C-alpha positions in Angstrom: 12.1 10.5 -6.6 11.4 8.8 -3.3 11.4 5.0 -2.9 9.1 3.6 -0.2 9.0 0.0 1.0 6.5 -1.4 3.5 5.5 -4.7 5.0 2.3 -6.1 6.5 1.1 -9.6 7.5 -1.7 -11.1 5.5 -4.4 -13.1 7.3 -4.1 -16.7 6.0 -7.9 -17.0 5.6 -8.0 -13.8 3.5 -5.2 -14.6 1.1 -7.4 -15.7 -1.8 -9.7 -12.7 -1.3 -6.7 -10.2 -1.2 -5.1 -11.7 -4.3 -8.5 -11.6 -6.1 -9.1 -8.0 -5.2 -5.7 -7.0 -6.5 -6.2 -8.8 -9.8 -8.8 -6.1 -10.6 -7.9 -3.0 -8.7 -10.5 -0.3 -9.2 -9.6 2.2 -11.9 -10.4 5.1 -9.6 -8.0 3.8 -7.0 -5.2 3.6 -9.6 -6.1 7.1 -10.9 -5.8 8.5 -7.4 -2.4 6.9 -6.9 -1.2 8.3 -10.2 -2.5 11.8 -9.4 -0.6 11.6 -6.1 2.7 10.9 -7.9 2.8 7.2 -7.0 4.4 5.1 -9.7 6.1 1.7 -10.1 3.9 0.4 -7.3 4.1 -3.4 -6.6 2.9 -5.7 -3.9 4.6 -9.1 -3.4 3.4 -12.0 -1.3 5.5 -14.7 0.5 4.7 -16.9 3.4 1.9 -14.7 4.8 3.8 -11.4 4.3 3.0 -8.7 1.9 5.9 -6.4 0.8 5.1 -3.3 -1.1 7.4 -1.0 -3.1 6.5 2.3 -4.7 8.2 5.3 -6.1 6.9 8.8 -5.4 7.7 11.4 -8.0 5.8 14.4 -6.5 7.1 17.3 -4.5 5.3 16.6 -1.2 5.0 13.0 -0.2 3.0 13.6 3.0 0.4 15.8 1.2 0.1 13.3 -1.6 -0.4 10.4 0.8 -3.0 12.5 2.7 -4.9 13.1 -0.6 -5.0 9.3 -1.1 -6.3 8.7 2.4 -9.0 11.4 2.0 -10.2 10.0 -1.3 -13.7 8.4 -0.8 -13.2 5.6 -3.3 -9.8 4.7 -1.8 -11.5 4.6 1.6 -14.1 2.1 0.2 -11.2 0.0 -1.3 -9.5 0.0 2.1 -12.7 -1.2 3.7 -12.3 -4.4 1.6 -8.5 -4.8 1.8 -7.7 -3.7 5.4 -9.5 -6.7 7.0 -7.2 -9.0 5.0 -4.2 -7.5 6.8 -2.8 -7.8 10.3 -1.3 -4.7 11.7 2.2 -4.7 13.1 2.3 -3.9 16.8 4.4 -0.8 16.3 2.4 0.8 13.5 -0.1 3.6 14.0 -3.8 2.9 14.1 -4.3 4.6 10.7 -2.3 2.1 8.7 -1.5 -1.6 9.0 1.6 -1.2 6.8 5.0 -0.9 8.6 7.7 1.2 6.9 11.0 -0.4 6.1 14.4 1.1 6.3 16.4 1.1 3.1 19.8 -0.4 3.8 21.1 -0.8 0.2 20.3 0.5 -3.2 22.1 0.1 -6.5 21.0 2.3 -9.4 
């Protein structure tokens, strides 16, 4: 199992919309995440920052993430959610989320 944590800024004027969208995530988006081995996925909000945590239980994280990105319904979902987010300067153009380094874990 692989643990993944990421952070992104939330545009203040989009906070209500982002929270509303995530109150009713599309079932097809959730199904694609599950099919790609994504479990225990949470997004937290504090002071304009979104922190996400997920666990990947598949065999090939990169291939599973690529399958999510290639999914047409997920792409439509991102058309709604991406404008709510502000990309970190050092992230690639394909994702606004910045990976975080794990410095401690207690199981």
